[in-house]
N, CA, C and O atoms as CSV, one atom per row, in Angstrom:
chain,resi,resn,atom,element,x,y,z
A,1,MET,N,N,17.700,-12.422,-27.413
A,1,MET,CA,C,16.641,-11.543,-26.983
A,1,MET,C,C,16.374,-11.771,-25.495
A,1,MET,O,O,16.241,-12.914,-25.058
A,2,SER,N,N,16.297,-10.697,-24.720
A,2,SER,CA,C,16.058,-10.839,-23.292
A,2,SER,C,C,14.560,-10.786,-22.991
A,2,SER,O,O,13.801,-10.056,-23.629
A,3,GLU,N,N,14.170,-11.566,-22.019
A,3,GLU,CA,C,12.770,-11.591,-21.618
A,3,GLU,C,C,12.561,-10.631,-20.462
A,3,GLU,O,O,13.371,-10.560,-19.538
A,4,LYS,N,N,11.456,-9.890,-20.529
A,4,LYS,CA,C,11.104,-9.010,-19.413
A,4,LYS,C,C,10.460,-9.843,-18.317
A,4,LYS,O,O,9.621,-10.704,-18.582
A,5,LYS,N,N,10.857,-9.579,-17.108
A,5,LYS,CA,C,10.277,-10.283,-15.977
A,5,LYS,C,C,8.908,-9.677,-15.673
A,5,LYS,O,O,8.778,-8.465,-15.502
A,6,GLN,N,N,7.906,-10.527,-15.608
A,6,GLN,CA,C,6.561,-10.051,-15.316
A,6,GLN,C,C,6.451,-9.687,-13.837
A,6,GLN,O,O,6.921,-10.435,-12.980
A,7,PRO,N,N,5.833,-8.543,-13.531
A,7,PRO,CA,C,5.669,-8.177,-12.124
A,7,PRO,C,C,4.706,-9.138,-11.434
A,7,PRO,O,O,3.694,-9.544,-12.005
A,8,ARG,N,N,5.035,-9.485,-10.220
A,8,ARG,CA,C,4.162,-10.369,-9.447
A,8,ARG,C,C,3.040,-9.551,-8.839
A,8,ARG,O,O,3.245,-8.417,-8.404
A,9,ARG,N,N,1.870,-10.128,-8.813
A,9,ARG,CA,C,0.733,-9.460,-8.179
A,9,ARG,C,C,0.866,-9.595,-6.670
A,9,ARG,O,O,1.305,-10.629,-6.166
A,10,TRP,N,N,0.496,-8.572,-5.972
A,10,TRP,CA,C,0.538,-8.601,-4.522
A,10,TRP,C,C,-0.786,-9.097,-3.973
A,10,TRP,O,O,-1.850,-8.736,-4.475
A,11,SER,N,N,-0.719,-9.918,-2.950
A,11,SER,CA,C,-1.938,-10.368,-2.282
A,11,SER,C,C,-2.480,-9.222,-1.425
A,11,SER,O,O,-1.757,-8.282,-1.094
A,12,ALA,N,N,-3.733,-9.315,-1.082
A,12,ALA,CA,C,-4.341,-8.301,-0.216
A,12,ALA,C,C,-3.599,-8.248,1.126
A,12,ALA,O,O,-3.425,-7.176,1.706
A,13,LYS,N,N,-3.171,-9.404,1.602
A,13,LYS,CA,C,-2.453,-9.451,2.881
A,13,LYS,C,C,-1.135,-8.694,2.789
A,13,LYS,O,O,-0.782,-7.945,3.700
A,14,ARG,N,N,-0.409,-8.886,1.697
A,14,ARG,CA,C,0.884,-8.196,1.513
A,14,ARG,C,C,0.679,-6.688,1.440
A,14,ARG,O,O,1.437,-5.926,2.041
A,15,LYS,N,N,-0.342,-6.256,0.705
A,15,LYS,CA,C,-0.645,-4.827,0.613
A,15,LYS,C,C,-0.955,-4.261,1.994
A,15,LYS,O,O,-0.481,-3.185,2.358
A,16,GLN,N,N,-1.753,-4.997,2.753
A,16,GLN,CA,C,-2.132,-4.549,4.089
A,16,GLN,C,C,-0.914,-4.432,4.999
A,16,GLN,O,O,-0.793,-3.472,5.759
A,17,GLU,N,N,-0.019,-5.404,4.921
A,17,GLU,CA,C,1.180,-5.374,5.762
A,17,GLU,C,C,2.011,-4.118,5.491
A,17,GLU,O,O,2.497,-3.477,6.422
A,18,VAL,N,N,2.170,-3.775,4.218
A,18,VAL,CA,C,2.966,-2.596,3.869
A,18,VAL,C,C,2.256,-1.323,4.304
A,18,VAL,O,O,2.897,-0.405,4.816
A,19,VAL,N,N,0.939,-1.252,4.108
A,19,VAL,CA,C,0.179,-0.070,4.550
A,19,VAL,C,C,0.298,0.100,6.060
A,19,VAL,O,O,0.492,1.212,6.549
A,20,LEU,N,N,0.184,-0.981,6.784
A,20,LEU,CA,C,0.296,-0.883,8.243
A,20,LEU,C,C,1.681,-0.413,8.665
A,20,LEU,O,O,1.817,0.345,9.625
A,21,ARG,N,N,2.704,-0.858,7.954
A,21,ARG,CA,C,4.061,-0.383,8.264
A,21,ARG,C,C,4.172,1.115,8.028
A,21,ARG,O,O,4.823,1.820,8.798
A,22,LEU,N,N,3.541,1.603,6.967
A,22,LEU,CA,C,3.543,3.050,6.706
A,22,LEU,C,C,2.836,3.790,7.839
A,22,LEU,O,O,3.316,4.821,8.310
A,23,LEU,N,N,1.702,3.261,8.268
A,23,LEU,CA,C,0.932,3.909,9.327
A,23,LEU,C,C,1.663,3.874,10.666
A,23,LEU,O,O,1.429,4.723,11.526
A,24,ARG,N,N,2.532,2.910,10.841
A,24,ARG,CA,C,3.332,2.823,12.076
A,24,ARG,C,C,4.553,3.727,12.026
A,24,ARG,O,O,5.298,3.823,13.002
A,25,GLY,N,N,4.764,4.396,10.883
A,25,GLY,CA,C,5.846,5.363,10.804
A,25,GLY,C,C,7.054,4.949,10.001
A,25,GLY,O,O,8.043,5.680,9.957
A,26,ASN,N,N,7.000,3.776,9.352
A,26,ASN,CA,C,8.117,3.408,8.477
A,26,ASN,C,C,8.215,4.405,7.337
A,26,ASN,O,O,7.206,4.939,6.877
A,27,SER,N,N,9.410,4.647,6.895
A,27,SER,CA,C,9.672,5.597,5.816
A,27,SER,C,C,9.080,5.110,4.497
A,27,SER,O,O,9.271,3.959,4.105
A,28,LEU,N,N,8.363,5.995,3.822
A,28,LEU,CA,C,7.805,5.684,2.516
A,28,LEU,C,C,8.911,5.362,1.524
A,28,LEU,O,O,8.809,4.400,0.763
A,29,ASP,N,N,9.965,6.164,1.532
A,29,ASP,CA,C,11.074,5.925,0.609
A,29,ASP,C,C,11.766,4.598,0.885
A,29,ASP,O,O,12.109,3.872,-0.048
A,30,ALA,N,N,11.970,4.276,2.147
A,30,ALA,CA,C,12.627,3.015,2.495
A,30,ALA,C,C,11.765,1.820,2.076
A,30,ALA,O,O,12.283,0.836,1.547
A,31,LEU,N,N,10.454,1.904,2.311
A,31,LEU,CA,C,9.572,0.807,1.912
A,31,LEU,C,C,9.494,0.688,0.397
A,31,LEU,O,O,9.381,-0.413,-0.141
A,32,SER,N,N,9.555,1.804,-0.275
A,32,SER,CA,C,9.555,1.782,-1.733
A,32,SER,C,C,10.774,1.033,-2.253
A,32,SER,O,O,10.662,0.190,-3.143
A,33,ARG,N,N,11.928,1.342,-1.698
A,33,ARG,CA,C,13.156,0.645,-2.112
A,33,ARG,C,C,13.093,-0.835,-1.750
A,33,ARG,O,O,13.468,-1.688,-2.555
A,34,GLU,N,N,12.626,-1.139,-0.555
A,34,GLU,CA,C,12.570,-2.523,-0.087
A,34,GLU,C,C,11.624,-3.382,-0.929
A,34,GLU,O,O,11.940,-4.527,-1.254
A,35,THR,N,N,10.479,-2.831,-1.275
A,35,THR,CA,C,9.458,-3.613,-1.977
A,35,THR,C,C,9.565,-3.527,-3.492
A,35,THR,O,O,8.998,-4.354,-4.205
A,36,GLY,N,N,10.295,-2.524,-3.988
A,36,GLY,CA,C,10.384,-2.332,-5.425
A,36,GLY,C,C,9.158,-1.657,-6.013
A,36,GLY,O,O,9.006,-1.601,-7.233
A,37,GLN,N,N,8.291,-1.149,-5.168
A,37,GLN,CA,C,7.083,-0.452,-5.603
A,37,GLN,C,C,7.329,1.054,-5.565
A,37,GLN,O,O,7.972,1.546,-4.638
A,38,PRO,N,N,6.829,1.793,-6.556
A,38,PRO,CA,C,6.979,3.245,-6.523
A,38,PRO,C,C,6.314,3.840,-5.280
A,38,PRO,O,O,5.285,3.343,-4.821
A,39,ALA,N,N,6.900,4.892,-4.747
A,39,ALA,CA,C,6.347,5.545,-3.565
A,39,ALA,C,C,4.907,5.993,-3.810
A,39,ALA,O,O,4.075,5.926,-2.905
A,40,ALA,N,N,4.610,6.448,-5.026
A,40,ALA,CA,C,3.252,6.895,-5.346
A,40,ALA,C,C,2.240,5.756,-5.217
A,40,ALA,O,O,1.109,5.979,-4.786
A,41,VAL,N,N,2.636,4.550,-5.584
A,41,VAL,CA,C,1.746,3.389,-5.467
A,41,VAL,C,C,1.491,3.085,-3.991
A,41,VAL,O,O,0.354,2.854,-3.581
A,42,LEU,N,N,2.558,3.089,-3.205
A,42,LEU,CA,C,2.409,2.780,-1.779
A,42,LEU,C,C,1.581,3.836,-1.065
A,42,LEU,O,O,0.715,3.499,-0.257
A,43,SER,N,N,1.833,5.104,-1.351
A,43,SER,CA,C,1.064,6.158,-0.685
A,43,SER,C,C,-0.390,6.120,-1.143
A,43,SER,O,O,-1.292,6.420,-0.361
A,44,GLY,N,N,-0.628,5.752,-2.405
A,44,GLY,CA,C,-1.999,5.605,-2.885
A,44,GLY,C,C,-2.737,4.495,-2.157
A,44,GLY,O,O,-3.909,4.642,-1.811
A,45,ARG,N,N,-2.053,3.386,-1.925
A,45,ARG,CA,C,-2.671,2.285,-1.172
A,45,ARG,C,C,-2.977,2.707,0.251
A,45,ARG,O,O,-4.026,2.361,0.795
A,46,ARG,N,N,-2.065,3.452,0.853
A,46,ARG,CA,C,-2.295,3.952,2.211
A,46,ARG,C,C,-3.512,4.873,2.229
A,46,ARG,O,O,-4.380,4.748,3.093
A,47,ASP,N,N,-3.571,5.800,1.270
A,47,ASP,CA,C,-4.680,6.748,1.208
A,47,ASP,C,C,-6.010,6.034,0.975
A,47,ASP,O,O,-7.021,6.386,1.582
A,48,ASP,N,N,-6.008,5.030,0.095
A,48,ASP,CA,C,-7.220,4.247,-0.152
A,48,ASP,C,C,-7.669,3.530,1.116
A,48,ASP,O,O,-8.857,3.499,1.438
A,49,PHE,N,N,-6.713,2.960,1.824
A,49,PHE,CA,C,-7.023,2.264,3.073
A,49,PHE,C,C,-7.677,3.216,4.069
A,49,PHE,O,O,-8.698,2.889,4.673
A,50,LEU,N,N,-7.084,4.394,4.235
A,50,LEU,CA,C,-7.626,5.365,5.190
A,50,LEU,C,C,-8.992,5.878,4.747
A,50,LEU,O,O,-9.882,6.059,5.577
A,51,ARG,N,N,-9.164,6.111,3.464
A,51,ARG,CA,C,-10.448,6.602,2.944
A,51,ARG,C,C,-11.545,5.566,3.190
A,51,ARG,O,O,-12.640,5.913,3.631
A,52,ARG,N,N,-11.253,4.306,2.908
A,52,ARG,CA,C,-12.251,3.248,3.130
A,52,ARG,C,C,-12.567,3.084,4.606
A,52,ARG,O,O,-13.724,2.922,4.994
A,53,ARG,N,N,-11.538,3.127,5.412
A,53,ARG,CA,C,-11.726,2.966,6.851
A,53,ARG,C,C,-12.585,4.091,7.395
A,53,ARG,O,O,-13.539,3.845,8.133
A,54,ASN,N,N,-12.258,5.313,7.040
A,54,ASN,CA,C,-13.016,6.467,7.524
A,54,ASN,C,C,-14.422,6.489,6.942
A,54,ASN,O,O,-15.381,6.797,7.649
A,55,GLY,N,N,-14.550,6.167,5.665
A,55,GLY,CA,C,-15.864,6.144,5.044
A,55,GLY,C,C,-16.771,5.103,5.663
A,55,GLY,O,O,-17.962,5.345,5.860
A,56,GLY,N,N,-16.207,3.936,5.973
A,56,GLY,CA,C,-16.986,2.888,6.600
A,56,GLY,C,C,-17.455,3.273,7.984
A,56,GLY,O,O,-18.574,2.939,8.373
A,57,PHE,N,N,-16.632,3.961,8.726
A,57,PHE,CA,C,-16.984,4.393,10.068
A,57,PHE,C,C,-18.098,5.425,10.013
A,57,PHE,O,O,-19.061,5.348,10.776
A,58,GLU,N,N,-17.965,6.403,9.098
A,58,GLU,CA,C,-18.981,7.437,8.990
A,58,GLU,C,C,-20.305,6.850,8.549
A,58,GLU,O,O,-21.358,7.252,9.045
A,59,ALA,N,N,-20.266,5.905,7.627
A,59,ALA,CA,C,-21.508,5.309,7.133
A,59,ALA,C,C,-22.203,4.526,8.236
A,59,ALA,O,O,-23.433,4.504,8.300
A,60,ALA,N,N,-21.435,3.887,9.099
A,60,ALA,CA,C,-22.015,3.072,10.165
A,60,ALA,C,C,-22.538,3.923,11.308
A,60,ALA,O,O,-23.448,3.504,12.023
A,61,HIS,N,N,-21.972,5.118,11.493
A,61,HIS,CA,C,-22.344,5.930,12.645
A,61,HIS,C,C,-22.889,7.302,12.266
A,61,HIS,O,O,-23.133,8.128,13.145
A,62,GLY,N,N,-23.081,7.558,10.994
A,62,GLY,CA,C,-23.458,8.902,10.583
A,62,GLY,C,C,-24.818,9.005,10.174
A,62,GLY,O,O,-25.270,10.088,9.801
């Protein structure tokens, strides 16, 4: 019987590094292949990051 390998949890720092690479223009597909994470997961993290960043700015200055 083969054992399934459990996915490793990503640290907040690792998530941030990948999001920043996306924002700097790295290819979503290339990062997906490199990290083994689905493109939808990576783009969702990017979108969450931008939403929080923008929301925090508006709340502080709005």
